[in-house]
C-alpha positions as CSV (number, residue, x, y, z in Angstrom):
1,M,140.7,143.2,116.7
2,A,138.7,144.9,114.1
3,K,135.9,143.2,112.2
4,I,136.5,143.0,108.5
5,L,133.4,143.8,106.3
6,I,134.0,143.0,102.7
7,T,131.6,143.9,99.8
8,S,131.9,143.2,96.1
9,A,130.1,145.5,93.7
10,L,126.8,143.8,93.0
11,P,126.7,142.2,89.5
12,Y,123.8,143.2,87.3
13,V,121.4,140.5,86.3
14,N,120.9,141.2,82.6
15,N,123.7,138.9,81.4
16,V,126.1,136.1,82.2
17,P,129.3,137.4,84.0
18,H,132.5,137.2,82.0
19,L,136.1,136.8,83.3
20,G,136.6,140.6,83.6
21,N,133.5,140.9,85.8
22,L,134.9,138.1,88.0
23,I,138.4,139.5,88.6
24,G,137.1,143.1,88.9
25,C,135.1,142.5,92.0
26,V,133.8,139.1,93.1
27,L,137.0,137.0,92.8
28,S,139.3,139.6,94.2
29,A,137.0,140.1,97.2
30,D,136.9,136.3,97.8
31,V,140.7,136.2,98.0
32,F,140.8,138.9,100.6
33,A,138.0,137.3,102.6
34,R,139.7,133.9,102.6
35,F,142.9,135.5,103.7
36,C,141.2,137.4,106.5
37,R,139.5,134.3,107.8
38,S,142.8,132.4,107.8
39,R,144.4,135.3,109.8
40,G,141.7,134.8,112.4
41,Y,139.8,138.0,111.7
42,E,136.1,138.1,112.2
43,T,135.1,138.4,108.6
44,L,131.9,139.0,106.7
45,Y,131.8,138.9,102.9
46,I,128.6,140.2,101.3
47,C,127.6,140.1,97.6
48,G,124.4,139.6,95.6
49,T,122.7,140.5,92.4
50,D,121.6,144.1,91.4
51,E,118.2,143.5,90.0
52,Y,116.2,146.8,89.5
53,G,116.3,149.4,86.7
54,T,116.0,149.9,83.0
55,A,118.5,147.2,82.1
56,T,116.2,144.6,83.6
57,E,113.1,146.0,82.0
58,A,114.9,146.1,78.6
59,K,116.1,142.5,78.9
60,A,112.6,141.4,79.8
61,I,111.2,143.0,76.7
62,E,114.0,141.4,74.6
63,E,113.2,137.9,76.0
64,G,109.5,138.3,76.2
65,V,109.1,137.7,79.9
66,S,108.5,139.7,83.1
67,P,111.3,141.5,84.9
68,R,110.9,139.1,87.9
69,E,111.4,136.1,85.6
70,I,114.6,137.7,84.2
71,C,115.9,138.3,87.7
72,D,115.1,134.8,88.8
73,K,116.8,133.4,85.7
74,Y,120.0,135.3,86.0
75,F,120.2,135.2,89.8
76,K,120.5,131.4,89.5
77,I,123.0,131.7,86.7
78,H,125.2,134.1,88.7
79,K,124.9,132.1,91.9
80,S,125.9,128.8,90.2
81,I,128.9,130.3,88.4
82,Y,130.2,131.9,91.6
83,E,129.7,128.7,93.5
84,W,131.7,126.8,90.8
85,F,134.5,129.4,91.2
86,N,134.5,128.7,94.9
87,I,133.4,132.3,95.9
88,S,133.0,132.1,99.6
89,T,130.4,134.8,100.4
90,N,128.7,134.7,103.8
91,R,125.5,135.6,101.9
92,F,124.8,136.1,98.2
93,G,121.5,138.0,98.2
94,R,119.2,140.0,95.9
95,T,118.1,143.6,95.7
96,S,114.6,142.5,94.7
97,D,114.1,141.0,98.2
98,P,111.5,142.7,100.4
99,I,114.1,143.4,103.1
100,H,116.0,145.5,100.5
101,V,113.0,147.6,99.7
102,Q,112.5,148.3,103.4
103,H,116.1,149.4,103.9
104,T,116.3,151.5,100.8
105,Q,113.0,153.3,101.6
106,D,114.2,153.9,105.2
107,I,117.4,155.6,104.0
108,F,115.5,157.6,101.4
109,L,113.0,158.9,104.0
110,E,115.8,159.9,106.4
111,L,117.4,161.9,103.5
112,H,114.0,163.5,102.8
113,K,113.4,164.3,106.5
114,N,116.8,166.0,106.7
115,G,116.2,168.2,103.7
116,M,118.8,166.4,101.5
117,L,116.5,166.1,98.5
118,L,115.5,168.5,95.7
119,E,112.6,168.4,93.2
120,K,113.3,169.4,89.6
121,E,111.6,169.2,86.3
122,V,113.8,167.8,83.6
123,E,113.8,166.6,80.1
124,Q,114.6,163.0,79.8
125,P,115.3,160.8,76.7
126,Y,112.3,158.7,75.7
127,D,112.2,155.8,73.3
128,Q,109.0,156.1,71.4
129,K,109.2,152.7,69.8
130,V,109.0,150.8,73.1
131,G,107.4,153.5,75.2
132,L,110.1,153.8,77.9
133,F,112.1,156.6,79.4
134,L,115.8,155.6,78.9
135,A,118.3,155.4,81.7
136,D,121.6,157.0,80.9
137,R,123.3,153.7,80.2
138,F,120.8,153.0,77.5
139,V,121.6,156.0,75.4
140,T,124.9,156.0,73.5
141,G,126.5,158.4,71.2
142,I,129.7,160.4,70.6
143,C,131.8,161.6,73.5
144,P,132.5,165.3,73.3
145,H,135.8,164.9,75.0
146,C,137.5,161.9,73.2
147,G,135.3,161.2,70.3
148,S,134.4,157.7,71.3
149,K,131.3,156.5,69.4
150,D,130.1,154.3,72.3
151,A,129.9,156.8,75.2
152,R,126.9,156.4,77.5
153,A,124.7,159.4,78.5
154,D,126.2,159.3,82.0
155,Q,129.9,158.4,81.4
156,C,132.4,157.6,78.7
157,D,134.2,154.3,79.4
158,K,137.1,155.3,77.1
159,C,138.2,158.5,78.7
160,G,136.3,158.2,82.0
161,K,134.6,161.6,81.8
162,L,131.1,162.0,83.3
163,L,128.5,163.1,80.8
164,T,124.9,164.3,80.5
165,Y,122.5,163.5,77.7
166,S,122.7,167.0,76.3
167,E,126.5,166.7,75.8
168,L,126.3,163.4,73.8
169,G,126.6,163.6,70.0
170,E,124.2,161.7,67.8
171,P,122.4,160.0,70.7
172,R,120.6,156.7,70.0
173,S,118.6,154.2,72.0
174,K,120.5,151.0,72.8
175,L,117.1,149.2,72.8
176,T,115.9,150.0,69.3
177,G,118.7,152.1,67.7
178,T,116.3,155.0,67.2
179,T,116.9,158.6,68.2
180,P,115.3,159.4,71.5
181,V,113.0,162.3,72.0
182,L,113.1,164.5,75.1
183,K,110.0,164.5,77.4
184,K,109.5,166.6,80.5
185,T,109.2,164.8,83.8
186,K,109.7,165.5,87.5
187,H,112.4,163.9,89.6
188,L,114.0,164.0,93.0
189,F,117.7,164.8,93.3
190,L,120.2,164.1,96.1
191,D,121.7,167.5,97.0
192,L,125.4,166.4,97.1
193,A,126.6,170.0,97.7
194,Q,125.3,169.8,101.3
195,S,127.6,166.8,102.0
196,Q,130.7,168.3,100.3
197,P,132.3,169.8,103.4
198,R,131.9,166.5,105.3
199,L,133.2,164.5,102.4
200,E,136.2,166.7,102.0
201,K,137.1,166.4,105.7
202,W,136.6,162.6,105.7
203,I,138.7,162.1,102.5
204,D,141.4,164.3,104.0
205,G,141.6,161.9,106.9
206,I,141.7,158.9,104.5
207,E,144.6,160.5,102.5
208,K,146.6,161.2,105.7
209,E,146.2,157.6,106.8
210,G,147.2,156.4,103.3
211,R,144.2,154.0,103.1
212,W,143.1,154.6,99.5
213,S,145.0,154.1,96.3
214,A,146.3,157.1,94.4
215,N,143.8,156.5,91.5
216,T,140.8,156.3,93.9
217,L,141.8,159.5,95.7
218,A,142.5,161.3,92.4
219,I,139.0,160.5,91.1
220,A,137.4,161.5,94.4
221,R,139.4,164.8,94.5
222,S,138.4,165.6,90.9
223,W,134.8,165.4,91.8
224,L,135.2,167.6,94.8
225,K,137.3,170.1,92.9
226,E,134.6,170.6,90.3
227,G,132.0,171.0,93.0
228,L,129.4,168.4,93.7
229,Q,126.2,168.7,91.7
230,A,122.7,167.4,92.6
231,R,122.1,164.0,91.1
232,S,118.7,162.5,90.2
233,I,117.7,159.5,92.4
234,T,114.3,158.7,90.8
235,R,113.3,157.2,87.5
236,D,110.1,156.7,85.4
237,L,110.0,152.9,85.6
238,K,107.8,150.2,87.0
239,W,110.5,147.8,88.0
240,G,112.3,149.2,91.0
241,V,112.0,150.3,94.7
242,P,108.9,152.5,94.9
243,V,109.3,156.1,96.0
244,P,107.6,156.1,99.4
245,L,106.1,159.6,99.1
246,K,102.6,160.8,98.2
247,G,102.4,162.0,94.7
248,W,105.4,160.0,93.6
249,E,103.7,156.6,93.3
250,N,104.5,156.2,89.6
251,K,108.3,156.6,90.2
252,V,110.9,154.3,91.4
253,L,114.3,154.9,93.0
254,Y,117.3,155.0,90.6
255,V,119.2,151.8,90.5
256,W,122.4,153.6,91.5
257,F,120.7,154.9,94.6
258,D,119.3,151.5,95.8
259,A,122.2,149.2,94.6
260,P,124.8,150.0,97.2
261,I,122.2,149.8,99.9
262,G,122.1,146.2,98.9
263,Y,125.2,145.7,100.9
264,V,123.3,146.6,104.0
265,S,120.0,144.8,103.2
266,I,121.8,141.6,102.2
267,T,123.7,141.7,105.6
268,A,120.4,142.3,107.4
269,G,119.0,139.2,105.6
270,L,121.9,137.2,107.1
271,T,121.9,138.4,110.7
272,D,119.8,140.4,113.2
273,K,123.1,141.9,114.4
274,W,123.6,143.7,111.1
275,K,123.9,147.1,112.9
276,E,127.1,145.9,114.6
277,W,128.6,145.8,111.1
278,W,127.0,148.8,109.5
279,L,126.4,151.4,112.2
280,A,129.9,151.4,113.6
281,G,130.6,155.1,113.1
282,N,134.1,155.2,111.5
283,E,133.8,158.6,109.8
284,A,136.3,160.6,112.0
285,P,140.0,160.3,111.1
286,G,141.7,157.7,113.4
287,S,138.3,156.4,114.5
288,P,138.6,153.4,116.8
289,S,135.7,151.7,115.0
290,E,135.6,147.9,115.4
291,V,134.6,147.5,111.7
292,R,136.8,148.1,108.6
293,H,134.8,148.1,105.4
294,Y,136.7,147.0,102.3
295,E,135.0,147.6,98.9
296,F,135.9,145.8,95.7
297,I,134.8,147.5,92.6
298,G,135.7,148.3,88.9
299,K,137.3,151.6,88.1
300,D,134.1,152.9,86.5
301,N,132.3,152.6,89.9
302,V,134.8,154.7,91.9
303,P,132.7,157.9,91.9
304,F,129.6,156.1,93.2
305,H,131.5,154.3,96.0
306,A,133.9,157.1,97.0
307,I,131.5,160.0,96.8
308,I,127.8,159.3,96.2
309,F,127.2,156.3,98.5
310,P,129.1,157.9,101.4
311,A,127.2,161.2,100.8
312,M,123.9,159.2,101.0
313,L,124.9,157.7,104.3
314,M,126.2,160.9,105.8
315,G,122.9,162.6,104.8
316,T,120.9,160.3,107.1
317,R,122.9,161.7,110.1
318,Q,123.4,158.2,111.5
319,P,126.8,156.6,112.4
320,W,127.1,154.5,109.3
321,T,130.3,152.4,108.5
322,L,132.0,154.2,105.7
323,P,134.6,152.6,103.3
324,H,137.9,152.0,105.0
325,Y,139.6,150.8,101.8
326,I,138.4,150.8,98.2
327,S,140.1,148.3,95.8
328,S,139.3,149.3,92.3
329,T,140.6,147.4,89.2
330,E,141.1,148.5,85.6
331,F,139.5,146.6,82.8
332,L,140.3,143.1,81.5
333,N,140.0,142.9,77.7
334,Y,139.9,139.7,75.6
335,E,142.7,139.0,73.1
336,D,142.4,141.8,70.5
337,G,139.1,143.3,71.7
338,K,136.4,143.4,74.3
339,F,134.2,140.7,75.8
340,S,130.9,140.5,74.0
341,K,128.2,137.9,74.7
342,S,126.2,138.9,71.6
343,K,129.2,138.5,69.4
344,G,130.4,135.3,71.1
345,V,133.8,137.0,71.9
346,G,135.5,136.0,75.1
347,V,135.1,133.5,77.9
348,F,132.1,134.0,80.1
349,G,131.4,132.2,83.4
350,N,129.3,129.4,81.9
351,D,132.1,128.9,79.3
352,A,134.6,128.4,82.1
353,V,132.3,125.9,83.8
354,E,131.9,123.9,80.6
355,S,135.6,124.1,79.5
356,G,136.8,121.2,81.6
357,I,139.5,123.4,83.0
358,P,139.3,123.4,86.8
359,A,138.2,126.6,88.6
360,D,141.6,127.0,90.4
361,V,143.3,127.3,87.0
362,W,141.0,130.1,86.0
363,R,141.4,131.8,89.4
364,Y,145.1,131.6,89.2
365,Y,145.4,133.2,85.8
366,L,143.0,136.0,86.6
367,L,144.7,136.8,89.9
368,A,148.2,136.6,88.4
369,T,147.2,139.1,85.7
370,R,144.8,141.2,87.8
371,P,144.5,144.6,86.2
372,E,145.5,146.6,89.3
373,S,147.1,149.7,87.7
374,A,146.4,149.4,84.0
375,D,144.0,147.5,81.7
376,A,145.1,143.9,81.1
377,T,144.3,141.5,78.2
378,F,143.3,137.9,78.5
379,S,145.6,135.8,76.2
380,W,145.2,132.1,75.6
381,D,149.0,131.8,75.1
382,E,149.7,133.4,78.5
383,F,146.9,131.3,80.0
384,G,148.8,128.1,78.8
385,T,152.1,129.4,80.1
386,R,150.7,130.3,83.5
387,L,149.2,126.8,83.8
388,N,152.0,124.7,82.3
389,K,155.0,126.5,83.7
390,E,153.8,128.0,87.0
391,L,150.8,126.1,88.4
392,L,151.9,122.7,87.1
393,G,155.6,123.1,86.5
394,N,156.3,124.9,89.7
395,W,153.7,124.3,92.5
396,G,152.2,121.1,91.2
397,N,155.6,119.7,90.3
398,L,156.9,120.3,93.8
399,V,154.0,118.6,95.5
400,N,153.9,115.6,93.2
401,R,157.7,114.9,93.1
402,T,157.9,115.1,96.9
403,L,154.9,113.1,97.8
404,V,155.5,110.4,95.2
405,F,159.1,110.1,96.4
406,L,157.8,109.7,100.0
407,T,155.4,107.0,98.9
408,Q,157.9,105.1,96.8
409,N,160.9,105.3,99.2
410,Y,159.4,105.7,102.7
411,E,156.2,103.8,102.3
412,G,154.3,107.1,102.7
413,V,155.8,107.9,106.1
414,V,157.4,111.3,106.6
415,P,160.9,110.6,108.0
416,A,162.0,112.0,111.4
417,P,165.3,113.8,110.9
418,E,168.1,113.2,113.5
419,E,169.1,116.9,113.0
420,L,168.6,119.7,110.5
421,S,171.6,121.3,108.9
422,E,172.2,125.1,108.6
423,E,171.1,124.8,105.0
424,D,167.8,123.2,106.1
425,E,167.2,125.9,108.7
426,A,168.0,128.6,106.2
427,F,165.6,127.1,103.7
428,L,162.8,126.9,106.2
429,A,163.5,130.5,107.4
430,D,163.6,131.8,103.8
431,V,160.2,130.3,102.9
432,K,158.7,131.7,106.1
433,I,160.0,135.2,105.3
434,R,158.6,134.9,101.8
435,L,155.2,133.9,103.1
436,E,155.3,136.8,105.6
437,R,155.9,139.1,102.7
438,E,152.9,137.5,101.0
439,A,150.7,138.2,104.0
440,D,151.9,141.8,104.2
441,L,150.9,142.3,100.5
442,L,147.5,140.7,101.1
443,E,146.9,143.0,104.1
444,K,147.4,145.8,101.7
445,V,145.2,144.1,99.0
446,Q,148.1,143.9,96.6
447,I,146.8,140.6,95.3
448,R,148.9,140.2,92.1
449,A,152.2,140.7,93.9
450,A,151.1,138.3,96.7
451,V,150.5,135.6,94.0
452,Q,154.0,136.3,92.7
453,E,155.4,136.0,96.2
454,F,153.7,132.6,96.7
455,M,155.1,131.3,93.4
456,G,158.6,132.6,94.4
457,A,158.4,130.6,97.6
458,A,157.4,127.5,95.6
459,S,160.4,128.1,93.3
460,A,162.7,128.3,96.3
461,A,161.3,124.9,97.5
462,N,161.9,123.4,94.1
463,A,165.5,124.7,94.1
464,Y,166.0,123.2,97.5
465,L,164.6,119.9,96.3
466,Q,166.9,119.9,93.3
467,A,169.9,120.9,95.3
468,Q,169.3,118.2,98.0
469,A,168.7,115.5,95.3
470,P,167.1,113.0,97.6
471,W,167.0,110.5,94.8
472,K,170.8,110.3,95.2
473,S,171.1,110.9,98.9
474,V,168.5,108.3,99.9
475,R,171.2,105.7,99.0
476,E,174.4,107.7,99.6
477,N,173.4,109.7,102.7
478,P,170.0,108.5,104.1
479,K,170.1,111.0,107.0
480,R,170.5,113.9,104.6
481,A,167.6,112.6,102.5
482,A,165.4,112.2,105.6
483,A,166.0,115.7,106.8
484,A,165.4,117.2,103.3
485,L,162.1,115.4,102.9
486,Y,160.9,116.3,106.4
487,C,161.6,120.0,105.5
488,L,159.8,119.7,102.2
489,A,156.7,118.1,103.6
490,N,156.4,120.9,106.1
491,V,157.0,123.6,103.5
492,I,154.4,122.1,101.2
493,H,151.9,122.3,104.1
494,D,152.9,126.0,104.6
495,L,152.5,126.7,100.9
496,A,149.1,125.0,100.9
497,I,148.0,127.4,103.6
498,A,149.5,130.4,101.8
499,S,147.9,129.5,98.5
500,E,144.4,128.8,99.9
501,P,143.1,132.3,99.2
502,F,144.0,131.9,95.5
503,L,143.7,128.1,95.0
504,P,141.1,126.7,97.5
505,S,140.5,123.4,95.7
506,S,144.2,122.8,95.2
507,S,145.0,123.6,98.8
508,A,142.3,121.1,100.0
509,S,143.8,118.5,97.7
510,V,147.3,119.1,99.0
511,A,146.1,118.7,102.6
512,R,144.3,115.5,101.7
513,Q,147.4,114.1,100.0
514,L,149.5,115.1,103.1
515,G,146.9,113.5,105.3
516,V,146.5,116.6,107.4
517,K,143.9,119.2,108.2
518,L,144.8,122.4,106.4
519,G,146.1,124.9,108.9
520,T,145.6,128.6,109.1
521,W,148.1,131.4,108.7
522,K,149.4,131.2,112.3
523,D,150.5,127.6,111.6
524,I,153.0,128.6,108.9
525,G,156.5,127.8,110.0
526,Q,155.3,125.6,112.9
527,R,156.5,122.3,111.3
528,Q,153.2,120.6,112.0
529,V,153.9,117.6,109.7
530,A,155.7,115.4,112.2
531,G,158.2,112.7,111.6
532,G,156.4,109.4,111.5
533,H,153.2,110.9,110.0
534,H,151.5,108.8,107.2
535,I,150.6,110.8,104.1
536,G,147.7,110.0,101.8
537,P,147.8,108.9,98.2
538,A,149.6,111.3,95.8
539,E,147.8,112.7,92.9
540,H,148.4,115.3,90.2
541,L,147.1,118.8,91.0
542,Y,146.9,120.0,87.4
543,K,146.9,118.7,83.9
544,P,148.8,120.5,81.1
545,L,147.2,122.2,78.1
546,D,149.0,121.7,74.8
547,T,149.2,124.2,72.0
548,K,146.5,122.4,70.0
549,A,144.0,122.6,72.9
550,L,144.8,126.3,73.4
551,A,144.3,127.0,69.7
552,G,141.0,125.2,69.9
553,F,139.8,127.4,72.8
554,R,141.0,130.5,71.1
555,E,139.0,129.7,67.9
556,K,136.0,128.7,69.9
557,Y,135.7,132.0,71.8
558,A,136.8,134.3,68.9
559,G,133.2,134.6,67.9
560,R,132.5,137.1,65.1
561,Q,136.0,138.5,65.3
562,K,137.2,135.3,63.6
563,K,134.6,135.5,60.8
564,E,135.1,139.2,60.3
565,G,138.9,138.8,60.2
566,E,138.7,136.1,57.6
567,E,136.4,138.0,55.4
568,K,138.8,141.0,55.5
569,G,141.8,138.8,54.9
570,G,143.0,139.4,58.4
571,K,143.8,137.1,61.3
572,T,142.0,135.7,64.3
573,P,142.8,137.5,67.5
574,G,145.9,136.0,69.0
575,S,146.9,134.0,65.9
576,K,150.1,134.5,64.0
577,T,150.1,136.2,60.6
578,P,150.0,133.8,57.7
579,G,153.1,133.6,55.6
580,S,155.5,134.8,58.3
581,S,157.6,131.7,58.5
582,P,161.0,131.5,56.7
583,A,159.6,128.8,54.4
584,S,157.2,131.3,52.9
585,A,159.9,133.9,52.1
586,P,161.1,134.5,48.5
587,K,164.0,132.2,47.7
588,K,166.1,134.6,45.7
589,S,169.2,135.7,47.6
590,A,169.5,139.2,49.0
591,P,172.1,141.1,51.0
592,A,171.9,140.4,54.7
593,A,169.8,142.9,56.5
594,P,171.2,144.7,59.6
595,V,170.1,143.0,62.9
596,A,167.1,144.9,64.4
597,P,167.6,146.0,68.0
598,L,166.2,143.5,70.5
599,S,163.4,144.8,72.7
600,L,164.0,144.1,76.4
601,E,160.6,142.6,76.7
602,N,161.8,139.7,74.5
603,L,165.0,139.1,76.4
604,Q,164.5,136.3,79.0
605,L,167.1,136.2,81.8
606,E,166.8,133.8,84.7
607,V,168.7,132.8,87.8
608,G,170.5,129.5,87.4
609,L,172.4,127.2,89.7
610,I,175.7,125.7,88.3
611,E,175.4,122.1,89.2
612,S,178.6,120.8,87.5
613,V,181.5,122.2,85.5
614,E,183.7,120.2,83.1
615,R,186.4,121.0,80.5
616,H,185.1,120.9,76.9
617,P,186.5,117.8,75.2
618,N,187.4,119.7,72.0
619,A,188.1,123.3,73.0
620,E,190.8,124.2,75.6
621,K,189.2,127.6,76.5
622,L,185.6,126.3,77.0
623,Y,183.8,124.9,80.0
624,V,180.7,122.7,79.7
625,E,178.3,123.5,82.6
626,K,175.2,121.8,83.7
627,I,172.8,124.5,85.0
628,I,169.6,124.1,86.9
629,L,166.8,126.5,85.9
630,A,163.1,126.8,86.8
631,N,161.2,123.7,87.6
632,G,164.3,121.6,87.8
633,E,165.2,122.0,84.1
634,I,168.9,121.2,83.5
635,R,170.6,123.0,80.6
636,T,174.0,122.4,79.1
637,I,175.8,125.7,78.4
638,C,179.3,126.2,77.1
639,S,181.3,129.3,78.3
640,G,184.7,130.6,77.5
641,L,185.7,131.1,81.1
642,V,188.6,128.7,81.4
643,P,191.3,131.5,81.2
644,Y,189.5,133.5,83.9
645,M,187.9,131.1,86.5
646,K,188.6,127.7,88.0
647,E,186.0,125.0,88.1
648,E,185.6,125.3,91.9
649,E,184.9,129.0,91.5
650,L,181.8,128.2,89.4
651,E,180.4,124.9,90.7
652,G,177.5,125.4,93.1
653,R,177.2,129.1,92.3
654,A,174.2,131.1,91.3
655,C,174.4,132.8,87.9
656,V,172.4,134.7,85.4
657,V,171.4,132.8,82.2
658,V,170.2,134.1,78.9
659,K,167.4,131.6,78.7
660,N,165.9,132.2,75.3
661,L,169.1,132.2,73.3
662,K,168.9,129.8,70.3
663,P,170.9,126.6,70.9
664,A,174.2,126.4,69.0
665,K,176.8,123.7,68.6
666,L,180.2,124.8,70.0
667,R,183.0,122.4,68.8
668,G,180.5,119.5,68.8
669,V,178.7,120.3,72.1
670,E,175.2,121.9,71.9
671,S,175.0,125.0,74.2
672,A,171.5,126.1,75.1
673,G,172.0,129.6,76.6
674,M,174.7,131.9,77.9
675,I,176.1,132.8,81.4
676,L,176.5,136.5,82.0
677,V,179.7,137.9,83.6
678,A,180.7,141.5,84.5
679,E,184.0,142.8,83.0
680,E,185.9,145.9,84.1
681,E,188.6,147.7,82.2
682,G,191.7,145.6,82.0
683,G,189.7,142.4,81.2
684,K,189.0,141.1,84.7
685,L,185.8,139.1,84.8
686,E,183.4,138.5,87.7
687,L,180.5,136.0,87.7
688,I,177.2,137.7,88.4
689,M,175.7,135.8,91.3
690,P,172.2,136.8,92.3
691,P,171.1,136.0,95.9
692,A,168.1,134.1,94.7
693,P,167.1,130.5,94.0
694,A,167.3,128.9,90.6
695,G,164.4,129.7,88.4
696,T,163.9,133.3,89.7
697,P,163.2,135.6,86.8
698,V,165.6,138.6,86.3
699,Q,163.5,141.6,85.3
700,F,164.1,145.0,83.8
701,K,162.8,147.9,85.8
702,G,159.9,149.6,83.9
703,I,159.6,146.8,81.3
704,T,156.7,144.3,81.2
705,P,158.2,141.0,79.9
706,N,156.7,139.0,77.1
707,S,155.2,135.9,78.7
708,Q,156.4,133.8,75.7
709,P,159.5,135.5,74.3
710,P,160.8,134.2,71.0
711,A,164.2,132.5,70.7
712,I,166.8,135.0,69.8
713,S,170.1,134.9,67.9
714,I,173.5,135.8,69.5
715,D,173.6,138.8,67.1
716,E,170.2,140.0,68.4
717,F,171.4,139.6,72.0
718,F,174.5,141.8,71.4
719,T,172.2,144.7,70.3
720,V,171.4,145.1,74.0
721,Q,173.8,147.3,75.9
722,L,174.5,145.6,79.2
723,T,176.6,147.6,81.6
724,V,177.6,147.9,85.2
725,K,177.3,151.3,86.9
726,K,178.2,151.7,90.6
727,G,178.0,148.0,91.0
728,A,174.5,147.7,89.6
729,V,173.6,146.0,86.3
730,Y,171.7,147.8,83.6
731,A,170.3,146.9,80.2
732,N,169.7,149.8,77.8
733,G,169.6,152.0,80.8
734,H,167.0,149.9,82.7
735,E,168.1,148.5,86.0
736,L,168.0,144.7,86.4
737,L,165.9,143.4,89.3
738,V,165.8,140.1,91.1
739,D,162.9,139.6,93.5
740,G,162.3,143.3,93.3
741,H,165.9,144.2,94.3
742,A,168.7,145.7,92.2
743,L,171.0,143.0,90.7
744,K,174.5,143.8,92.1
745,V,178.0,142.6,91.4
746,Q,180.6,142.5,94.2
747,K,183.9,143.6,92.7
748,V,183.2,145.4,89.4
749,S,182.0,148.9,90.0
750,E,182.0,150.2,86.4
751,G,182.2,148.0,83.3
752,K,180.2,146.0,80.8
753,V,178.4,142.7,80.8
754,S,178.8,139.9,78.3
């Protein structure tokens, strides 16, 4: 079995990490590390602080202290924040440690010995006000490609293009705002062109094996296509790894040369057997190397990890362990803008610690919205929804309802079932299959989808709990209640195991409440909570956040955006526009405006379970149905199906519900939603019955749903064209999906949906 070596891009120590920094590297790597350990893989997770370079010197000048004091200060801050977030590194080290200097200089000297370095005289920007040569990241200006005014001298974050100082328009120093002057200086360059053939062959093998994402491969290929250019690896600074060559004593190695070597040096600081991890020789395609290196980085770091760092290692002519998989994320923005510590905008690590909101809640939100293929935006409204409806309403609700019921009705003892029904066995098998899918997704580092799979399994368990209704059967059919609770106790243990990579504190709490030692992935489906087992005291996993609390957090972390918005007569990011309510509209009458077409992102469809069906007391063509939705919610819905279907054809069936339809009274009975049916020519109707548990969302292919869709009128709903084509259901041409599969009807091949 291969060893799993996991590294997270080393966070820089010139500031406090924000939520985007956390999800981009450190937290994502932690999820994968926890999963690998649970699978029984020999796993090593390495991270630490990146401490050398201009940014540190600049921060030291700003705070009036030495670079070492800055590093000591921010190392402690980073370490404490990651510990609070339950980041499970095997070692969290520092690039300013002596062992790092040794390893960096060793690799540098190997490259020098092998003729991989070039000497060039260059002109470099110099800030006359503070007397410092400026690293590329400390010169900003106008990007010649996209016009961004905040492009750095090495790269534009907006368009992703790599730049040089000479290409930048209106350059200015980030330290003082002055225009830099150019001064001549000598530097050493890594001759990347020498490594290009080996890199191309290596990346060809990776592409054939399908190990990197399309985005990572595209970035690497674009660099190779343009032809690799020599890159400077030295700087005119005092704070850095000294260049170990005579005549170069006043230079240090560029931070982007030494930083990735930190992965190696931090490992060496942990174990004398570091070579078993780092000199495993996995360059050749299909190599039987015992080590698989997984890198977790932000998208802006892809060129350095996919091209430059591998080229450095190849240039030493030693059998280094090269990246097996690179997981790169897009950017996480904050409400209507970017995180900014100086402007007080956004939630930073210390803010999360001080918020009173548990670490697992932050972890869950960040993982559920992980920006894997496109930039994402932190939203307090969505944060509240994820907590209240998913963490608390789904997972937390399942655990608490089950364990409280066991305590109150069975004196805290899991009942031993006489036998399990086919329905019980099907439920246990379904959950196991769902968690196997979750494991497969995590093996592929598809973390966001894995989180969704876990929550889908929890929803299935809630649907089973609701369908079994032990609060009824404990009196009417005790054997049935005992079997159901036995199944639920074991599934809750399985779900605790499966959620541990995402929610370590919650999983530990569930195990404690169950009175068991939390198992590992191999224990899923093994029914290890035996009949007769005594559980521990039940407690709530999560507490809800109401709209008032969410509004308070939004205002607190809006920073200058709020003040600037108010001064301009605008609005705080994430807030509603003043005067938009009906009460503020002019009171004079006007002709009714045509109904605007409803956007699919604002149409909320969900799988429901029809619990009961009765005739409407005041309307002969209407049924009154009780329908179970997500988290056990029961809705009353009236439908005009009496002429088409009998009660027994509806009761106990799955259905599709328009969940965000405004409630309306139909002949004296309030109806809160609508059941969808397929209709073919001739008027024959068919109930649409998804093969999924109650509460499963019905999605539209290619559409990202609004996490908090508004209530809609029946007229707005009818602006959506719902059709059946070849047995599949479509909305405005978008296929409807349930659990990632097409929503199908059994009898109607072509028709409409209403």
